[in-house]
C-alpha positions as CSV (number, residue, x, y, z in Angstrom):
1,M,152.6,164.0,183.1
2,N,150.2,164.4,185.6
3,I,152.5,163.3,189.2
4,L,150.3,163.6,192.5
5,H,153.2,163.6,195.7
6,Y,151.7,162.9,199.0
7,L,153.4,164.0,202.4
8,P,151.3,163.9,205.6
9,S,152.5,167.5,206.5
10,M,154.2,170.4,204.6
11,R,155.5,171.9,208.0
12,L,158.9,173.4,207.3
13,V,159.9,172.9,211.3
14,R,159.5,168.5,210.6
15,G,162.7,168.7,208.7
16,G,164.4,167.9,205.2
17,P,161.5,166.0,203.7
18,V,159.0,169.1,203.4
19,R,161.9,171.5,202.0
20,A,162.5,168.6,199.5
21,V,158.9,168.8,198.4
22,I,158.7,172.1,197.7
23,D,161.6,172.4,195.9
24,L,160.9,169.7,193.5
25,T,157.6,170.0,192.6
26,A,158.0,173.7,191.8
27,R,160.7,172.5,189.2
28,L,158.2,169.9,188.1
29,S,155.5,172.2,187.6
30,A,158.0,175.1,186.1
31,A,159.1,172.1,183.3
32,G,155.1,171.5,182.6
33,D,154.6,168.7,184.4
34,R,150.8,168.3,186.4
35,V,151.8,168.5,190.2
36,T,149.1,167.6,193.0
37,I,150.5,167.7,196.6
38,L,148.3,165.6,198.6
39,T,148.7,166.9,202.6
40,C,146.7,166.4,206.0
41,E,148.8,169.8,207.0
42,R,149.3,172.6,204.5
43,G,151.4,174.2,206.7
44,D,154.2,175.8,204.8
45,A,153.2,175.4,201.3
46,P,153.0,178.3,199.2
47,A,150.0,179.8,199.3
48,A,149.6,180.5,195.5
49,W,149.7,177.0,194.8
50,T,146.1,176.6,194.6
51,G,145.4,174.8,191.7
52,E,144.2,178.3,189.2
53,D,147.5,178.0,187.8
54,H,148.7,175.3,186.3
55,A,152.3,176.1,186.2
56,R,152.2,175.5,189.8
57,P,151.5,173.0,192.6
58,H,148.2,172.2,193.3
59,V,147.9,171.4,197.0
60,I,144.9,169.8,198.7
61,E,144.3,169.4,202.4
62,I,142.4,166.9,203.7
63,P,141.9,166.3,207.6
64,Q,144.7,164.4,209.9
65,P,143.6,161.0,211.2
66,D,141.9,159.9,214.1
67,I,145.0,158.4,215.1
68,T,149.1,159.8,215.3
69,N,150.6,158.4,212.2
70,G,147.1,155.9,211.4
71,P,145.3,156.0,208.3
72,I,143.2,159.0,207.0
73,H,139.1,157.9,208.0
74,R,137.4,156.5,205.0
75,R,134.9,159.5,204.9
76,H,137.8,161.3,203.7
77,A,139.3,158.7,201.2
78,A,137.3,159.6,198.3
79,V,139.7,162.3,197.9
80,M,142.0,160.7,197.6
81,R,140.8,158.0,195.5
82,R,140.0,160.8,193.4
83,E,143.4,162.2,193.1
84,T,144.7,159.1,192.5
85,A,142.3,158.2,190.0
86,A,143.4,161.6,187.9
87,A,147.2,160.7,188.2
88,D,149.8,159.0,186.0
89,I,152.2,158.3,189.2
90,V,152.0,158.8,192.9
91,H,155.3,159.9,195.0
92,V,155.1,159.6,198.4
93,H,157.0,160.9,201.2
94,G,158.4,158.8,204.6
95,V,157.9,155.3,205.8
96,W,156.8,155.0,209.3
97,N,152.5,156.5,208.4
98,Y,150.1,154.2,207.7
99,S,148.6,156.7,205.5
100,N,151.9,156.5,203.3
101,V,150.8,152.6,202.8
102,Q,147.1,153.0,202.5
103,M,147.8,155.8,199.6
104,A,149.9,153.4,197.9
105,N,147.3,150.5,198.4
106,L,144.7,153.5,196.7
107,A,147.6,153.7,193.7
108,R,147.6,149.7,193.4
109,A,143.7,149.6,193.4
110,A,143.6,151.9,190.7
111,G,146.5,150.6,188.6
112,K,148.7,153.3,189.1
113,P,152.4,152.8,189.6
114,Y,154.3,154.4,193.2
115,V,157.9,155.8,194.2
116,V,158.5,155.7,197.7
117,S,161.0,158.1,198.9
118,L,163.2,156.6,202.4
119,R,163.6,160.1,203.7
120,G,166.4,158.5,205.8
121,M,164.1,156.6,207.7
122,L,165.6,153.2,207.5
123,D,169.2,154.3,207.9
124,D,170.8,152.4,210.5
125,W,171.0,155.0,213.3
126,S,166.8,155.6,212.3
127,M,166.4,151.5,212.8
128,E,167.9,151.7,216.3
129,Q,165.4,154.2,217.8
130,K,162.1,152.2,218.6
131,A,163.9,149.4,217.2
132,L,161.4,146.9,218.3
133,K,158.4,148.6,217.6
134,K,159.8,149.5,214.2
135,R,160.6,145.9,213.3
136,L,157.2,144.5,213.8
137,F,155.6,146.8,211.8
138,H,158.2,146.0,209.2
139,A,157.6,142.9,209.2
140,L,153.9,143.3,209.2
141,V,153.3,146.1,207.0
142,Y,156.1,148.2,205.5
143,K,158.4,145.1,203.8
144,A,155.6,145.0,201.4
145,F,155.1,148.8,201.1
146,L,158.3,149.3,199.9
147,E,158.7,146.1,197.0
148,R,155.5,146.6,195.8
149,A,157.2,150.4,194.8
150,R,158.5,150.3,191.5
151,A,161.3,152.7,192.9
152,V,162.7,153.4,196.4
153,H,163.8,156.4,196.1
154,C,167.2,157.3,198.4
155,T,168.9,160.5,198.8
156,A,172.2,159.0,198.6
157,Q,174.4,155.8,198.0
158,A,174.9,155.6,201.4
159,E,171.4,156.2,202.4
160,L,170.5,153.0,199.9
161,D,173.8,150.4,200.7
162,Q,172.1,150.9,204.9
163,S,168.2,150.5,203.8
164,R,168.4,148.1,201.1
165,K,168.2,145.7,203.6
166,W,165.2,146.0,204.6
167,F,163.6,145.5,201.0
168,P,165.3,142.9,199.3
169,R,163.4,142.3,196.2
170,G,162.9,146.3,195.6
171,R,164.1,148.7,193.4
172,G,166.1,151.0,195.1
173,V,166.6,154.4,193.0
174,V,169.7,157.5,194.1
175,I,168.8,160.7,193.3
176,A,170.1,163.2,195.4
177,N,167.8,166.1,196.7
178,L,166.1,168.8,194.4
179,L,167.8,172.1,195.9
180,D,166.8,175.6,194.7
181,L,170.0,177.3,194.2
182,T,168.8,180.7,193.2
183,P,169.1,182.3,196.0
184,F,172.7,181.1,196.7
185,R,173.5,182.6,192.9
186,S,174.3,186.1,194.3
187,P,174.0,186.0,198.2
188,P,173.9,189.3,200.3
189,G,177.3,189.0,201.7
190,P,178.0,189.0,205.2
191,D,176.6,192.4,207.0
192,L,173.4,191.7,207.3
193,A,174.4,189.1,209.4
194,R,177.1,191.1,211.3
195,E,174.6,194.1,212.0
196,K,171.9,191.3,213.1
197,Y,174.0,189.9,215.3
198,P,177.4,191.9,216.8
199,V,178.5,189.1,218.8
200,L,179.6,187.7,214.8
201,T,181.7,190.8,214.9
202,R,184.5,190.2,217.7
203,G,187.3,189.4,216.3
204,R,187.1,185.9,217.2
205,P,186.5,182.9,214.4
206,N,182.8,182.5,214.0
207,I,181.4,178.4,213.9
208,L,178.0,178.1,212.6
209,F,175.6,175.5,213.6
210,L,172.4,176.1,211.9
211,S,169.6,172.9,212.3
212,R,167.0,171.6,214.9
213,L,167.8,171.4,218.4
214,H,167.4,168.5,218.7
215,Y,170.0,165.5,220.3
216,K,170.4,163.8,217.2
217,K,172.1,166.9,215.9
218,G,174.5,166.6,218.8
219,V,174.3,170.6,219.8
220,E,176.0,169.4,223.5
221,V,178.7,168.0,221.6
222,L,179.7,171.4,220.0
223,I,179.1,173.2,223.3
224,Q,181.7,170.8,224.8
225,A,183.8,171.6,222.3
226,A,183.0,175.3,222.7
227,A,184.9,175.0,226.4
228,R,187.9,173.2,225.2
229,L,188.5,175.2,222.2
230,R,188.4,177.9,225.3
231,D,190.6,176.1,227.8
232,R,193.5,175.8,225.3
233,G,194.1,179.6,224.5
234,T,191.3,179.2,221.3
235,P,188.3,181.0,222.0
236,C,185.9,180.9,219.5
237,T,182.2,182.3,218.4
238,F,179.9,179.4,218.6
239,I,176.5,180.8,216.8
240,F,173.4,178.3,217.3
241,A,170.2,179.2,214.5
242,G,167.5,176.7,214.8
243,T,164.5,176.0,217.0
244,G,163.8,172.4,218.3
245,D,162.0,170.8,221.5
246,P,162.1,173.5,224.7
247,D,162.9,170.6,227.4
248,Y,166.0,169.7,224.9
249,S,166.7,173.6,224.4
250,A,166.7,174.3,228.2
251,R,169.2,171.8,229.3
252,M,171.4,173.0,226.3
253,Q,171.4,176.0,227.6
254,E,171.8,174.8,231.0
255,L,175.2,173.2,230.4
256,V,176.2,176.8,228.5
257,G,175.9,178.4,231.6
258,E,177.3,175.5,233.5
259,L,180.3,175.8,231.7
260,E,180.7,179.3,232.1
261,L,180.7,179.5,227.7
262,D,178.0,182.5,228.2
263,D,180.2,184.8,226.1
264,L,181.1,182.8,223.3
265,V,177.9,180.9,222.3
266,Q,174.7,183.0,221.5
267,F,171.3,181.1,220.4
268,V,169.5,183.3,217.7
269,G,166.5,180.6,217.2
270,H,165.3,180.5,213.7
271,V,166.9,182.2,210.5
272,G,165.4,182.0,207.2
273,G,165.4,184.2,203.9
274,S,168.4,186.2,203.3
275,L,169.7,186.5,206.7
276,K,169.9,183.1,207.2
277,I,172.6,183.0,203.9
278,S,174.5,186.2,205.3
279,L,174.3,184.2,208.7
280,Y,176.7,181.5,206.2
281,Q,178.6,184.0,205.2
282,A,179.6,185.4,208.2
283,A,180.6,181.9,209.6
284,D,184.5,180.5,209.0
285,I,183.2,177.2,209.6
286,F,179.4,175.2,209.5
287,A,180.1,172.6,212.1
288,L,177.1,170.3,212.8
289,P,178.0,166.7,215.1
290,T,175.2,164.9,213.9
291,S,174.2,161.3,213.8
292,Q,172.6,161.1,211.1
293,E,171.5,162.5,207.9
294,N,170.3,161.5,205.0
295,F,171.1,164.1,203.0
296,G,171.1,167.8,204.7
297,F,169.9,170.7,202.6
298,V,172.1,172.3,205.3
299,F,175.4,171.0,203.7
300,P,175.1,172.4,200.5
301,E,174.0,175.4,201.6
302,A,177.0,176.4,203.9
303,L,178.7,175.4,200.7
304,A,177.3,177.6,198.3
305,S,177.7,180.4,200.8
306,G,181.5,179.7,200.6
307,T,181.8,178.3,204.0
308,P,183.3,175.5,204.7
309,I,182.0,172.6,207.2
310,I,183.2,169.9,209.7
311,T,180.6,166.9,209.7
312,T,180.6,163.2,210.4
313,K,180.1,160.1,208.8
314,G,176.3,160.4,209.9
315,V,175.3,162.1,207.0
316,D,174.9,160.0,204.2
317,I,176.4,162.3,201.4
318,W,179.9,162.5,203.6
319,G,181.8,160.8,200.8
320,E,180.4,163.5,198.0
321,L,181.4,166.1,200.5
322,L,184.4,164.9,201.0
323,E,185.2,164.4,197.4
324,G,183.8,168.5,197.3
325,G,186.9,169.5,199.2
326,A,185.3,171.3,201.2
327,A,184.3,169.6,203.8
328,S,185.9,168.0,207.0
329,I,184.2,164.5,207.8
330,I,185.6,163.5,211.6
331,D,184.2,161.5,215.1
332,R,181.5,162.8,217.1
333,T,182.7,163.8,219.6
334,P,183.3,167.2,221.3
335,E,187.5,166.4,221.1
336,A,187.4,166.0,217.6
337,F,185.7,168.8,216.6
338,A,187.6,171.1,219.0
339,S,190.7,169.6,217.7
340,E,189.3,170.1,213.7
341,I,188.0,173.7,214.5
342,A,191.4,174.7,215.9
343,A,193.2,172.9,212.7
344,L,191.3,174.8,210.5
345,I,191.7,178.0,211.7
346,T,195.0,178.0,212.4
347,D,196.1,176.5,208.6
348,P,194.7,179.9,206.4
349,A,195.9,178.2,203.5
350,R,193.9,175.0,204.0
351,L,190.9,177.2,204.9
352,D,190.9,179.3,201.8
353,A,191.5,176.4,199.7
354,M,187.9,174.9,201.1
355,R,186.0,178.1,200.7
356,A,187.7,177.8,197.0
357,A,186.1,174.7,196.2
358,S,182.9,174.9,198.0
359,R,180.9,176.9,195.7
360,P,181.9,175.2,193.0
361,F,181.3,171.9,193.8
362,V,177.7,172.3,194.6
363,F,176.6,174.0,191.6
364,R,178.1,171.3,189.3
365,T,177.1,168.7,192.2
366,Y,173.6,169.6,192.6
367,D,172.7,171.1,189.5
368,E,168.8,172.1,189.5
369,A,168.4,170.9,185.6
370,T,170.5,167.9,185.9
371,L,168.2,166.8,189.1
372,L,164.7,167.8,187.5
373,S,166.0,164.9,184.4
374,E,166.8,162.5,187.2
375,Y,163.1,162.5,188.7
376,Q,161.5,162.8,185.5
377,R,163.4,160.0,184.3
378,M,162.6,157.7,187.6
379,Y,158.8,158.6,187.0
380,R,159.1,157.1,183.2
381,D,160.4,154.4,184.3
382,A,157.9,153.7,186.5
383,L,155.0,153.7,184.4
384,P,153.9,150.4,183.5
385,G,155.2,149.1,179.7
386,A,158.3,151.2,180.7
387,R,160.9,148.4,181.8
């Protein structure tokens, strides 16, 4: 099958959708499908994805729109039409970018089916941000864009449950993100992170936050939880790994100083590769007080590293995580996070049971071969004559 993916940017700092596309398209190509990725920003796409090797995706970069989130200029649309004509199916990632609609319209004009991955953009929390503007554009443009798709892809049932009201006549499909678990099958161990970050060796429980530094993620919730734990005589080391908006990051650093937590809280910036996995392994608990995640790669990553997690119902896969036995789902407040962290670190038997459940759950639930077959089935079902 010849599958064309369209994603406006391939920069990993844009979050999970880019990671999802990279891991999925790599597996599709390795399985024998012909995969092309059309993007306005090649960013972090592997350098070898040039089209010379058909066992790898082929990335084609076109110029950015003249207007942010606007349409691709007509002088560059010829590339979009050419690649659409050569494809059997078009997979569009995201909603609030008119170039996605433009891509879908070109697919329809060429008689090719298209599917849309929502990427959490229609979740309740997301729709409350700039709500009036989104509802206006939804009524004018995006409702038809979604309902004309042969499938609207969600990564969790909770995402579909929240989103389906925005495309009532559309067809929703639930398939988890395909995560390349290869690096987690033989993890490096915690020593790599301990050598890099000596704060992890001070004999206190280590609590890890690894995500964008953004108000949606609840960084301040975890900082305030750290203060509560210290004041109750249960100090923990909190490691914040990630980058984000400079102003927000600076405010969080100021909050650490105001609460006199400099000896307990450390910001370490972006962490990747083997060091990231080692950091997961060096943590006793992974904590993320997020407002919204349609999937959140960090959760299966932490569990695949053997690290229990604490998070909120803002994560669309919270039900799956809870059933896996290695996650605690709580309210998004400093008090709730402080209390649950304290409960876990003072109950070694419970923490050990969660650790024991974590890796088997991930490798069973997010098996790459199983998920790949589900994506291929979604594409086949979308082809003309399939239904």
